[in-house]
Phi, psi and omega in degrees: 000139181304136178299329179295317176299318178298314180303306180306314179301312184299312176300316181297317178301314181292321178292305181292316186269336183251302183283316185296317178302321182290314178299319178303311181299318179295317177297318176297326180278349181075027184259002183263135176295164178307149185112355180234154175214161181246114175267132180245125177236174177251135179304140186294319182262314186283327187073012179278137173299138178233136184245134180216139176284140174222161176296135183285104188259026183289119179234101184068240176264004185249147173245117182256142177233125173256113178267125179309324182249018174060223179290354177278343180293130179306317181292335176283326178290324179297313186291324177297324179289000000 
């Protein structure tokens, strides 16, 4: 298997299973310092709301999101659909 694929899978596991659940709870409780935001998308297949912490890219009236895995990120794919 390609090392890039392995790296992406390991990073996704760490983010989705370990970091994101904690960050979502902290963001919902208002306990995270500036620099983070909670993005809600709708699942592509399920239609279920999904929440993911993202870097707060608010610049004036525009909100920028830089996805670590680009279009491979599930929340990016949800937004595209």
